[in-house]
Residue frames relative to the residue before (quaternion, step in Angstrom):
aa qw qx qy qz dx dy dz
M 1.0000 0.0000 0.0000 0.0000 0.00 0.00 0.00
L 0.6108 0.5458 -0.3439 0.4592 3.59 1.06 -0.79
V 0.6587 0.5023 -0.3081 0.4679 3.55 0.89 -0.95
G 0.6435 0.5515 -0.3235 0.4208 3.57 0.95 -0.86
I 0.7196 0.4274 -0.2776 0.4716 3.59 0.77 -0.96
L 0.6197 0.5327 -0.3521 0.4563 3.60 1.05 -0.68
V 0.6570 0.4944 -0.3079 0.4786 3.56 0.93 -0.88
G 0.6443 0.5324 -0.3253 0.4423 3.56 0.96 -0.84
L 0.6775 0.4844 -0.2953 0.4681 3.56 0.90 -0.89
V 0.6476 0.5071 -0.3209 0.4696 3.58 0.99 -0.81
L 0.6659 0.5012 -0.3097 0.4578 3.58 0.91 -0.89
L 0.6130 0.5385 -0.3573 0.4545 3.58 1.02 -0.69
G 0.6546 0.5149 -0.3119 0.4573 3.55 0.97 -0.85
L 0.6687 0.4912 -0.2960 0.4732 3.55 0.94 -0.89
M 0.6143 0.5579 -0.3453 0.4383 3.57 1.03 -0.80
V 0.6715 0.4884 -0.2974 0.4713 3.54 0.90 -0.92
A 0.6738 0.5215 -0.3057 0.4250 3.56 0.89 -0.92
F 0.8019 0.3412 -0.1592 0.4639 3.59 0.89 -0.89
T 0.7912 0.3367 -0.1914 0.4734 3.63 1.04 -0.49
V 0.6856 0.4510 -0.2898 0.4925 3.58 1.22 -0.17
G 0.3891 -0.7019 0.5445 0.2437 3.56 -0.87 0.95
L 0.3449 -0.7509 0.5239 0.2065 3.58 -0.61 1.10
P 0.5662 -0.5882 0.4334 0.3817 3.60 -1.04 0.63
E 0.4243 -0.6901 0.5247 0.2616 3.54 -1.11 0.71
A 0.4267 -0.7192 0.4865 0.2532 3.56 -0.65 1.12
T 0.2464 -0.7664 0.5773 0.1364 3.54 -1.10 0.74
G 0.6981 0.4762 -0.3360 0.4159 3.57 -1.25 0.33
D 0.8361 -0.1816 0.1439 0.4972 3.53 -1.12 -0.74
D 0.6346 -0.5478 0.3915 0.3795 3.54 -1.29 0.33
E 0.7539 0.3111 -0.1902 0.5465 3.57 1.16 -0.50
A 0.6272 -0.5548 0.3909 0.3822 3.53 -1.22 0.55
D 0.4723 -0.6457 0.5200 0.2994 3.55 -1.12 0.72
P 0.3516 -0.7772 0.4753 0.2153 3.61 -0.38 1.18
A 0.5977 0.5821 -0.3662 0.4121 3.60 1.23 -0.35
V 0.6749 0.4736 -0.2947 0.4830 3.60 1.20 -0.39
V 0.0323 0.7804 -0.6216 0.0598 3.56 -0.75 1.08
L 0.1560 -0.7930 0.5855 0.0635 3.58 -0.73 1.08
S 0.0609 0.7810 -0.6215 0.0106 3.57 -1.13 0.59
L 0.3025 -0.7386 0.5801 0.1625 3.53 -1.21 0.66
P 0.4857 -0.6922 0.4556 0.2782 3.60 -0.96 0.85
D 0.6490 -0.5275 0.3865 0.3887 3.55 -1.32 0.26
T 0.7859 0.1326 -0.0752 0.5992 3.57 1.14 -0.57
L 0.1890 -0.7561 0.6164 0.1122 3.53 -1.25 0.56
P 0.6350 -0.5303 0.3809 0.4129 3.61 -1.11 0.53
G 0.7291 0.4109 -0.3095 0.4515 3.55 -1.05 0.76
G 0.6155 -0.5943 0.3365 0.3934 3.57 1.26 0.22
Y 0.4454 0.6799 -0.4664 0.3489 3.60 1.21 0.36
A 0.0564 -0.8069 0.5878 -0.0148 3.58 -0.74 1.10
A 0.5738 -0.6190 0.4120 0.3432 3.57 -0.99 0.85
A 0.4114 -0.7407 0.4840 0.2189 3.56 -0.80 1.05
D 0.6232 0.5351 -0.3544 0.4468 3.61 1.24 -0.16
L 0.6360 0.4673 -0.3393 0.5119 3.58 1.28 0.30
A 0.4706 -0.7020 0.4607 0.2712 3.56 -0.71 1.08
T 0.6070 0.5819 -0.3527 0.4105 3.59 1.10 -0.67
S 0.5727 0.6046 -0.3824 0.4002 3.60 1.18 -0.39
F 0.7443 0.3769 -0.1995 0.5140 3.58 1.24 -0.40
E 0.4632 0.7566 -0.4077 0.2162 3.57 1.23 -0.31
D 0.7500 0.3736 -0.2270 0.4965 3.60 1.08 -0.53
G 0.6491 0.5418 -0.3066 0.4371 3.59 1.26 0.12
E 0.7367 -0.4303 0.2983 0.4280 3.52 -1.33 -0.11
L 0.6773 0.4648 -0.2961 0.4874 3.60 1.24 -0.21
A 0.2684 0.8128 -0.4857 0.1772 3.59 1.25 0.30
E 0.6743 0.5088 -0.3076 0.4380 3.60 0.93 -0.83
Q 0.7253 0.3849 -0.2325 0.5212 3.60 1.18 -0.50
A 0.3217 0.8071 -0.4627 0.1760 3.59 1.29 0.03
D 0.6846 0.4948 -0.3030 0.4413 3.60 0.80 -0.95
A 0.6730 0.4978 -0.3012 0.4566 3.59 0.91 -0.89
I 0.6534 0.5045 -0.3132 0.4694 3.58 0.95 -0.87
A 0.6697 0.5128 -0.3008 0.4450 3.56 0.88 -0.98
Q 0.6585 0.5062 -0.3198 0.4560 3.60 0.93 -0.80
Q 0.6458 0.5132 -0.3242 0.4632 3.57 0.95 -0.85
Q 0.6873 0.4774 -0.2784 0.4713 3.57 0.96 -0.86
K 0.6018 0.5488 -0.3542 0.4595 3.57 1.10 -0.64
D 0.6518 0.5039 -0.3072 0.4763 3.58 1.00 -0.83
S 0.6629 0.5044 -0.3050 0.4617 3.60 0.94 -0.88
T 0.6464 0.5203 -0.3167 0.4596 3.58 0.99 -0.84
A 0.6518 0.5140 -0.3143 0.4605 3.59 0.92 -0.91
Y 0.6559 0.5069 -0.3094 0.4659 3.58 0.97 -0.87
G 0.6729 0.5027 -0.2977 0.4537 3.59 0.87 -0.92
N 0.6788 0.4940 -0.2892 0.4600 3.56 1.00 -0.82
E 0.6290 0.4930 -0.3319 0.5012 3.56 1.27 -0.25
V 0.7228 0.4717 -0.2508 0.4384 3.57 0.88 -0.99
L 0.6673 0.5509 -0.3261 0.3806 3.59 0.76 -1.01
P 0.7011 0.4410 -0.3069 0.4687 3.67 0.69 -0.90
D 0.6376 0.5418 -0.3289 0.4379 3.57 1.03 -0.77
V 0.7151 0.4479 -0.2569 0.4712 3.58 0.86 -0.96
L 0.7559 0.4111 -0.2118 0.4635 3.60 0.90 -0.90
D 0.3089 -0.7756 0.4915 0.2478 3.59 1.26 -0.29
T 0.6777 0.3724 -0.3299 0.5415 3.54 0.98 0.88
A 0.6300 -0.5253 0.3934 0.4152 3.57 -1.19 0.42
A 0.1207 0.7801 -0.6022 0.1193 3.57 -0.95 0.92
V 0.0542 -0.7871 0.6142 0.0143 3.54 -1.16 0.63
T 0.0894 -0.7909 0.6041 0.0398 3.57 -1.13 0.64
R 0.1084 0.7715 -0.6234 0.0659 3.55 -1.20 0.56
S 0.3045 -0.7293 0.5795 0.1989 3.55 -1.11 0.65
Y 0.1556 -0.7785 0.6048 0.0622 3.53 -1.12 0.80
V 0.2162 -0.7458 0.6122 0.1494 3.53 -1.31 0.33
V 0.0679 -0.7795 0.6222 0.0257 3.55 -1.06 0.81
N 0.8136 0.1653 -0.1723 0.5301 3.58 -1.06 0.75
G 0.7068 -0.5170 0.2504 0.4128 3.55 1.08 0.74
T 0.8447 0.1273 -0.0282 0.5192 3.61 0.95 -0.78
Q 0.6129 0.5775 -0.3575 0.4038 3.62 1.17 -0.37
A 0.2324 -0.8170 0.5202 0.0891 3.56 -0.48 1.27
V 0.0633 -0.7652 0.6403 0.0227 3.56 -1.12 0.81
F 0.2207 -0.7783 0.5807 0.0916 3.55 -0.78 1.10
V 0.0857 -0.8265 0.5562 -0.0160 3.59 -0.66 1.15
Q 0.0071 0.7545 -0.6562 -0.0051 3.54 -1.13 0.78
V 0.0829 -0.7735 0.6270 0.0412 3.58 -1.08 0.79
F 0.1057 -0.8048 0.5839 0.0123 3.57 -0.88 1.02
D 0.3760 -0.6749 0.5829 0.2517 3.55 -1.15 0.67
A 0.5538 0.5537 -0.3974 0.4782 3.55 0.57 1.26
E 0.5317 -0.5878 0.4938 0.3576 3.54 -1.23 0.46
G 0.5797 -0.5830 0.4370 0.3648 3.57 -1.14 0.58
G 0.1468 -0.7959 0.5829 0.0730 3.52 -1.15 0.59
A 0.8053 -0.1690 0.1619 0.5446 3.54 -1.10 -0.70
F 0.0326 0.7928 -0.6022 0.0878 3.54 -0.87 0.98
S 0.3436 0.7285 -0.5267 0.2717 3.57 -0.39 1.18
P 0.5189 -0.6037 0.4873 0.3590 3.59 -1.23 0.33
S 0.6647 -0.4996 0.3663 0.4177 3.57 -1.27 0.14
S 0.7898 0.0029 -0.0094 0.6132 3.59 1.21 -0.43
L 0.2447 -0.7520 0.5950 0.1434 3.55 -1.27 0.48
T 0.0140 -0.7856 0.6180 -0.0256 3.56 -0.96 0.92
D 0.4242 -0.7149 0.4933 0.2562 3.58 -0.67 1.07
P 0.3777 -0.7524 0.4875 0.2313 3.63 -0.44 1.13
E 0.6562 0.5189 -0.3140 0.4490 3.58 1.12 -0.62
G 0.7133 0.4531 -0.2557 0.4697 3.59 1.23 -0.30
T 0.6178 0.5615 -0.3403 0.4327 3.57 1.22 0.33
D 0.5078 -0.6740 0.4027 0.3545 3.58 1.22 0.48
G 0.7423 -0.4363 0.2189 0.4589 3.53 0.96 0.93
A 0.5100 0.6738 -0.4130 0.3395 3.61 1.25 0.06
G 0.5455 -0.6321 0.3966 0.3816 3.59 1.24 -0.17
G 0.0301 0.7937 -0.6071 0.0223 3.55 -1.30 -0.11
I 0.4757 -0.6402 0.5164 0.3118 3.55 -1.31 -0.29
T 0.0447 0.8050 -0.5869 0.0739 3.57 -0.77 1.04
M 0.3037 -0.7292 0.5767 0.2084 3.56 -1.33 -0.01
R 0.1113 0.7795 -0.6157 0.0298 3.54 -1.23 0.45
N 0.5226 -0.5952 0.5049 0.3432 3.53 -1.30 0.34
V 0.0348 -0.7665 0.6414 -0.0027 3.54 -0.98 0.90
G 0.8065 -0.0810 0.0156 0.5854 3.58 -0.38 1.18
D 0.7552 -0.3130 0.2504 0.5187 3.57 -0.76 -1.03
G 0.6072 0.5549 -0.3544 0.4447 3.56 1.22 0.46
V 0.3423 -0.6713 0.6078 0.2505 3.51 -1.42 0.10
C 0.0659 -0.8391 0.5397 -0.0165 3.58 -0.73 1.05
I 0.2819 -0.6926 0.6407 0.1745 3.51 -1.24 0.73
L 0.0993 -0.8086 0.5796 0.0211 3.57 -0.77 1.05
S 0.1793 -0.7335 0.6459 0.1120 3.54 -0.87 0.99
V 0.1653 -0.8217 0.5444 0.0342 3.55 -0.60 1.20
G 0.3558 -0.7621 0.5103 0.1796 3.54 -0.89 0.98
Q 0.7149 -0.4325 0.3294 0.4398 3.53 -1.33 -0.10
A 0.3407 -0.7537 0.5332 0.1778 3.54 -0.85 1.02
Q 0.4217 -0.6704 0.5521 0.2606 3.53 -1.21 0.64
P 0.6763 -0.4789 0.3454 0.4404 3.63 -1.16 0.38
G 0.8181 0.2156 -0.1892 0.4983 3.55 -0.88 1.00
Q 0.6416 0.5037 -0.3145 0.4855 3.57 1.29 0.00
S 0.4417 -0.6807 0.5164 0.2735 3.57 -0.98 0.85
A 0.5528 -0.6160 0.4431 0.3445 3.57 -1.02 0.78
A 0.6276 0.5612 -0.3386 0.4201 3.58 1.04 -0.69
D 0.6436 0.5452 -0.3202 0.4313 3.59 1.23 -0.34
V 0.7119 0.4502 -0.2460 0.4796 3.61 1.26 -0.06
P 0.1024 0.8006 -0.5849 0.0801 3.65 0.62 0.99
T 0.2261 -0.7934 0.5533 0.1153 3.58 -0.84 0.96
S 0.7860 -0.0223 -0.0205 0.6175 3.58 1.24 -0.35
S 0.1516 -0.7855 0.5966 0.0647 3.54 -1.19 0.58
E 0.0600 -0.7529 0.6543 0.0384 3.54 -1.18 0.71
C 0.0172 -0.8341 0.5496 -0.0434 3.58 -0.69 1.05
Q 0.1558 -0.7614 0.6239 0.0820 3.52 -1.26 0.63
V 0.0078 0.7726 -0.6337 0.0373 3.55 -0.97 0.97
S 0.0864 -0.7985 0.5952 0.0261 3.59 -0.91 0.97
R 0.1372 0.7715 -0.6144 0.0920 3.54 -1.14 0.71
D 0.8705 0.0078 -0.0184 0.4918 3.55 -1.01 0.90
G 0.7528 -0.4272 0.2174 0.4512 3.57 0.87 0.94
L 0.6611 0.4417 -0.3141 0.5189 3.60 1.27 0.11
T 0.1315 -0.7809 0.6067 0.0691 3.56 -1.12 0.70
V 0.1354 -0.7628 0.6283 0.0707 3.55 -1.02 0.89
Q 0.0501 -0.7605 0.6468 0.0280 3.56 -1.02 0.88
L 0.0296 -0.8025 0.5949 -0.0345 3.54 -0.91 0.98
S 0.0037 -0.7835 0.6206 0.0313 3.55 -1.19 0.49
A 0.0749 0.7878 -0.6055 0.0850 3.54 -1.14 0.71
D 0.4416 -0.6849 0.5160 0.2640 3.54 -1.22 0.50
E 0.8180 0.2788 -0.1037 0.4923 3.57 0.91 -0.89
V 0.6259 0.4965 -0.3412 0.4953 3.58 1.28 0.14
S 0.4775 -0.7108 0.4391 0.2720 3.57 -0.76 1.03
A 0.6353 -0.5226 0.4073 0.3967 3.55 -1.27 0.43
E 0.6220 0.5477 -0.3398 0.4447 3.58 1.00 -0.79
D 0.6788 0.4757 -0.2863 0.4806 3.58 0.96 -0.89
L 0.6273 0.5333 -0.3431 0.4521 3.61 1.05 -0.69
V 0.6616 0.4894 -0.3134 0.4739 3.59 0.93 -0.84
E 0.6283 0.5177 -0.3360 0.4736 3.58 0.99 -0.74
L 0.6489 0.5053 -0.3103 0.4768 3.57 1.02 -0.82
A 0.6141 0.5474 -0.3462 0.4509 3.61 1.01 -0.78
D 0.6407 0.5178 -0.3216 0.4669 3.57 0.98 -0.84
E 0.6436 0.5093 -0.3152 0.4765 3.58 1.02 -0.81
I 0.6463 0.5248 -0.3248 0.4487 3.60 0.95 -0.85
L 0.6486 0.5216 -0.3191 0.4532 3.57 0.94 -0.88
A 0.6663 0.5023 -0.2955 0.4652 3.56 1.16 -0.56
V 0.7965 0.3194 -0.1546 0.4896 3.62 1.08 -0.62
V 0.4734 0.6790 -0.4619 0.3188 3.61 1.17 -0.27
V 0.3845 -0.7344 0.5166 0.2144 3.56 -0.90 0.94
Q 0.0112 0.7904 -0.6093 0.0617 3.55 -0.75 1.11
S 0.0566 0.8185 -0.5673 0.0714 3.57 -0.57 1.11
């Protein structure tokens, strides 16, 4: 189980890095040193930071809590160093866990949203139920949906296996990705993040 959640969190990070178009920073060529973003230890809806062992203490991963938290703490520190440097704007990242095992990867940028798409698009309805990758608007966000194999009598659109969403408001952009959390829930979470993210 430890290997599973670690692999899941790592894959989520890689998925975002390689398949999601990062927002294009606006303004000066270098990040505004006056802007500092930070994400809280918990988010509305039961999301708890995966870099804290206490986020796992009451669940089935309690015995691996310290190892998971340390790995996530290292990943968060690395992401918080790389993102602002590469994008030339304030940015912060953190992974969260909900329901004990469901990982959500979060990034927040001090920039308006920009191009956002996967590396390729495949119509899930045109693959004889084998699935594919598509996009759609969800609430006030834009989401990439990876769709799994449909069962007989089931629409391919009913089997999303992972979702990545982007929501922008008032000069801030949130990008989220998850395997087991719906696009609708991710967009709702993005709205909550935009309301609580610390900006100084």
